C-alpha positions in Angstrom: 2.8 54.3 64.3 3.1 51.4 66.8 5.5 48.6 66.2 3.7 45.5 67.4 6.7 43.4 66.6 8.8 44.9 69.4 9.6 42.3 72.0 7.9 42.4 75.3 10.4 42.0 78.1 9.9 39.1 80.4 12.0 37.1 82.8 13.9 39.1 85.4 13.2 42.6 84.0 9.5 41.9 83.5 9.1 40.5 87.0 11.1 43.4 88.5 8.9 45.9 86.7 5.7 44.3 87.9 6.8 43.9 91.5 8.4 47.3 91.8 4.9 48.9 91.4 4.0 47.4 94.8 7.0 49.1 96.3 7.3 52.5 94.5 3.6 53.5 94.8 3.3 52.9 98.5 6.6 54.7 99.0 5.4 57.7 97.0 2.1 57.7 98.9 4.1 57.7 102.2 6.1 60.7 101.0 2.9 62.5 100.0 1.4 61.9 103.4 4.5 63.3 105.0 4.3 66.4 102.7 0.7 67.0 103.6 1.4 66.6 107.3 4.3 69.1 106.9 1.8 71.7 105.6 -0.4 70.9 108.6 2.5 71.6 110.9 3.4 74.9 109.1 -0.2 76.1 109.5 0.3 75.7 113.3 3.6 77.6 113.2 5.7 74.4 113.8 8.7 73.3 111.9 8.4 70.0 110.0 12.2 69.7 110.0 12.2 69.8 113.8 9.4 67.3 113.9 11.0 64.7 111.7 14.5 65.2 113.3 13.0 64.7 116.8 11.1 61.6 115.5 14.3 60.1 114.1 16.2 60.8 117.3 13.5 59.4 119.6 12.7 56.4 117.3 16.0 55.4 115.7 18.8 57.8 116.9 20.2 55.8 119.7 20.4 52.2 121.0 17.8 53.0 123.6 15.6 54.5 120.9 15.9 51.3 118.9 15.0 49.2 121.8 11.9 51.3 122.6 10.9 51.1 118.9 11.4 47.4 118.6 9.4 46.8 121.8 6.4 48.5 120.2 6.9 46.7 116.9 5.9 43.2 118.2 2.1 43.9 118.7 2.0 45.8 115.4 3.3 42.8 113.5 0.5 40.6 114.8 -2.1 43.4 114.3 -1.1 43.9 110.7 -1.3 40.2 110.0 -4.9 40.2 111.3 -5.6 42.7 108.4 -3.3 41.3 105.7 -4.5 37.6 105.8 -8.2 38.3 105.2 -7.2 40.9 102.6 -5.9 38.1 100.4 -9.6 37.1 100.0 -10.6 40.7 99.3 -11.9 41.2 102.9 -11.3 44.4 104.8 -11.2 43.4 108.5 -10.3 46.4 110.7 -11.4 45.1 114.1 -8.1 43.5 115.2 -8.2 45.6 118.4 -11.0 43.5 119.7 -9.1 40.3 119.2 -6.0 41.8 120.9 -7.8 42.9 124.1 -9.8 39.6 124.4 -6.7 37.5 123.7 -4.9 39.4 126.4 -7.8 38.9 128.9 -7.8 35.2 128.1 -4.1 34.9 128.6 -4.3 36.9 131.9 -7.2 34.8 133.2 -5.5 31.5 132.4 -2.2 32.7 133.8 -3.9 33.8 137.1 -5.7 30.5 137.3 -2.5 28.5 136.8 -0.2 30.8 138.7 1.1 28.0 140.8 1.6 25.6 137.9 4.9 24.9 136.0 5.7 27.3 133.2 5.9 24.5 130.7 2.3 23.8 131.3 0.8 27.2 132.0 2.6 29.2 129.2 1.4 27.0 126.3 -2.1 27.1 127.7 -1.9 30.9 127.9 -0.7 31.2 124.3 -3.4 28.7 123.1 -6.2 30.4 124.9 -5.2 33.8 123.6 -5.1 32.5 120.0 -8.3 30.6 120.3 -10.2 33.5 121.7 -8.8 35.9 119.1 -9.4 33.4 116.3 -13.0 32.8 117.3 -13.7 36.6 117.6 -12.4 37.5 114.1 -13.5 34.1 112.7 -17.0 35.0 113.6 -16.6 38.1 111.3 -15.8 35.8 108.5 -18.7 33.5 109.3 -21.1 36.5 109.3 -19.7 37.6 106.0 -20.1 34.2 104.3 -23.3 32.9 105.8 -25.3 36.1 106.3 -23.7 38.5 103.9 -22.8 41.0 106.7 -20.1 43.5 105.6 -16.9 42.4 107.4 -15.6 45.9 107.8 -18.6 47.1 109.7 -18.9 43.9 111.6 -15.3 43.8 112.7 -15.3 47.4 113.8 -18.5 47.1 115.8 -17.2 43.9 117.4 -14.0 45.7 118.4 -16.1 48.1 120.5 -18.0 45.1 122.1 -14.7 43.4 122.8 -13.3 46.5 124.6 -16.5 46.8 126.7 -16.4 43.1 127.5 -12.7 43.4 128.5 -13.5 46.4 130.9 -16.4 44.4 132.4 -14.2 41.3 133.0 -11.2 43.1 134.5 -13.4 45.3 136.6 -15.7 42.5 137.7 -15.3 38.7 137.6 -11.6 38.6 136.9 -10.5 41.6 139.0 -7.7 41.2 141.4 -8.9 42.6 144.8 -5.4 44.2 145.4 -5.6 46.2 142.1 -7.1 49.3 143.7 -6.2 52.3 141.4 -6.2 50.3 138.1 -8.5 47.3 137.9 -6.7 44.3 136.4 -6.4 40.5 136.6 -4.0 38.9 139.1 -0.4 39.8 138.4 1.5 37.0 136.7 4.3 35.4 138.6 7.8 35.8 137.2 8.0 32.2 135.9 5.0 33.0 133.6 6.4 36.2 132.3 8.1 36.5 128.9 11.7 37.6 129.1 13.9 39.7 126.8 15.9 38.5 123.8 19.5 38.0 125.0 21.5 41.2 124.4 18.5 43.3 123.8 15.9 44.9 126.2 13.2 43.7 123.8 10.9 40.9 124.7 10.6 37.7 122.7 7.3 38.9 121.1 9.4 40.7 118.4 11.1 37.5 117.3 7.9 35.5 117.3 6.2 38.3 115.4 8.8 38.2 112.7 8.6 34.4 112.5 4.8 34.6 112.1 5.2 37.1 109.3 7.5 34.6 107.5 5.1 31.7 108.1 2.2 33.8 106.8 4.2 34.6 103.6 4.9 30.9 103.1 1.2 30.2 103.6 0.1 32.8 101.1 2.8 32.4 98.4 3.9 28.8 98.7 0.9 26.7 99.5 -2.2 25.5 97.7 -4.4 27.2 100.4 -2.7 30.5 99.7 -3.1 30.1 96.0 -6.8 29.3 96.4 -7.2 32.4 98.7 -5.6 34.6 96.0 -7.9 33.2 93.4 -10.9 33.7 95.6 -9.8 37.2 96.4 -9.6 38.1 92.7 -13.1 36.9 91.9 -15.0 35.1 94.7 -17.9 34.1 92.5 -15.7 32.6 89.9 -13.8 30.7 92.6 -17.1 29.2 93.8 -18.0 28.2 90.3 -14.6 26.4 90.0 -15.4 24.5 93.2 -13.0 26.2 95.6 -14.1 26.0 99.3 -14.6 29.7 99.5 -16.5 29.5 102.8 -13.8 27.5 104.5 -11.2 29.9 103.2 -12.9 33.0 104.5 -13.4 31.5 107.9 -10.0 30.0 108.1 -8.1 33.1 107.1 -10.1 35.4 109.3 -9.7 33.1 112.2 -6.0 32.8 111.6 -5.7 36.6 111.5 -7.6 36.8 114.7 -5.4 34.2 116.3 -2.3 36.3 115.5 -4.1 39.4 117.0 -4.8 37.3 120.1 -1.1 36.4 120.3 -0.4 40.1 120.4 -2.6 40.3 123.4 -0.8 37.5 125.1 2.6 39.2 124.7 1.2 42.5 125.9 0.1 40.7 129.1 3.0 38.3 129.6 5.8 40.6 128.5 4.7 44.2 129.1 1.9 44.8 131.6 2.1 41.6 133.7 -1.7 41.4 133.9 -4.8 42.1 131.8 -6.1 45.7 132.2 -7.4 48.7 130.3 -3.9 49.3 128.9 -4.5 46.5 126.4 -6.7 48.9 124.4 -3.9 51.2 123.1 -4.8 51.3 119.4 -2.3 48.8 118.1 -5.1 47.1 116.1 -5.9 50.3 114.3 -2.2 51.1 113.6 -2.0 47.6 112.2 -4.5 48.6 109.5 -2.2 51.3 108.2 0.8 49.0 108.3 -1.0 46.2 106.3 -2.2 48.7 103.6 1.2 50.3 103.4 2.8 46.9 103.0 0.3 46.0 100.4 -0.8 43.0 102.6 2.6 41.4 102.0 3.6 39.6 105.3 7.3 40.2 104.7 6.9 43.9 103.9 4.9 44.2 107.1 8.2 43.9 109.1 10.0 47.0 108.0 6.8 49.1 107.8 5.9 48.1 111.4 9.3 49.1 112.6 8.9 52.5 110.9 5.4 53.1 112.4 6.6 51.9 115.8 9.4 54.5 115.6 6.9 57.3 115.1 4.8 56.1 118.0 7.8 55.8 120.2 8.6 59.5 119.5 5.2 60.9 120.5 6.3 61.7 124.0 9.4 63.7 123.0 7.4 65.5 120.3 4.9 66.6 123.0 7.5 67.9 125.3 9.9 69.6 122.8 7.4 71.0 120.3 4.4 71.6 122.6 2.2 69.5 120.4 -0.6 67.1 121.5 0.3 63.5 122.0 -2.2 62.7 119.2 -0.1 64.5 116.6 1.4 61.2 115.5 -2.2 59.9 114.9 -2.8 62.9 112.6 0.3 61.9 110.7 -1.0 58.3 110.4 -4.3 59.6 109.2 -2.7 61.6 106.4 -0.6 58.7 105.4 -3.5 56.3 105.4 -5.6 58.6 103.2 -2.7 58.9 100.8 -2.3 55.1 100.7 -6.0 54.7 99.9 -5.8 57.2 97.1 -2.7 55.6 95.6 -4.7 52.3 95.2 -6.5 54.0 92.3 -3.2 54.4 90.4 -2.3 50.7 90.2 -2.0 49.5 86.6 -2.1 53.0 85.2 1.6 53.4 84.5 3.2 51.9 81.5 6.6 51.6 83.2 5.2 48.9 85.5 3.4 46.9 82.7 5.9 45.0 80.6 3.2 43.8 78.2 2.7 47.5 77.2 6.4 48.1 76.6 5.9 48.4 72.8 7.5 51.6 71.7 5.7 53.8 69.1 
């Protein structure tokens, strides 16, 4: 017999119970993904223990490993934000790779054009151009979704392929530096337009800016009226329209902002890593960002530790290949298992009594 007079915990314990679900379920899904991947390794006669120990050593075991991991973290932060911000409106945008490569091309082209200008003039213009191009590219996905009803997942994915093809055309054609013989690229940026390292670390400033952007995105979503309106629209878009919320502007603004962050990733890849725009911009950071955003439950603050974890796995791929005689794409298989596990865990939200204080009425 149920005692309906039993108090329902609220306050700190109730809030802790509700929020812990968003931490515990993704963590469990991550462990399940690791377990399935371990079976995959055993079927190939490889040791999961060796794999994860090598991954830890290459990604987090030494100061050099940490620097390598953190260098890869910066673009993943921006790529994950490109997914997480539209997700607050219930949109699944997976084409951040396109905004990254086009943002990089825009930054490389502006940098080459202004190579003789002062850094205080050229660098802001490079940043702005990368963000505008990325924002327009993904913002167009939002516009197609709102005005024409085009599925944003399909549209963003197809536009990513178009963006990569456009990038290849530009760096191999109109924007190509004649001196880039073996690997077509834009003109190499002069030193005064390059992004340096954070003092004391061999990690470029993109990491710091990526973390700052994650904090700002969290403030936007959780502490502003625009973020509140986006969460309402994400819960029920039709009801939000009935209540008079500017759903169209929200969709376009949040997709464009996500694209601007992805374009910023392209800028840092050009100005801090490659020194020019070339085919190396299309390295799959945009697709890894999808996994990071889902694993972080689209929480900008949670994106930071998750991005570091995934960057560590990517940093270890070379050592895994050499020591265990496994293909370089093995880490992508791991990411695939984890992503499937995360997607399946979404069906479990709200099903456990322990995470629902309103159901804490003992029999």
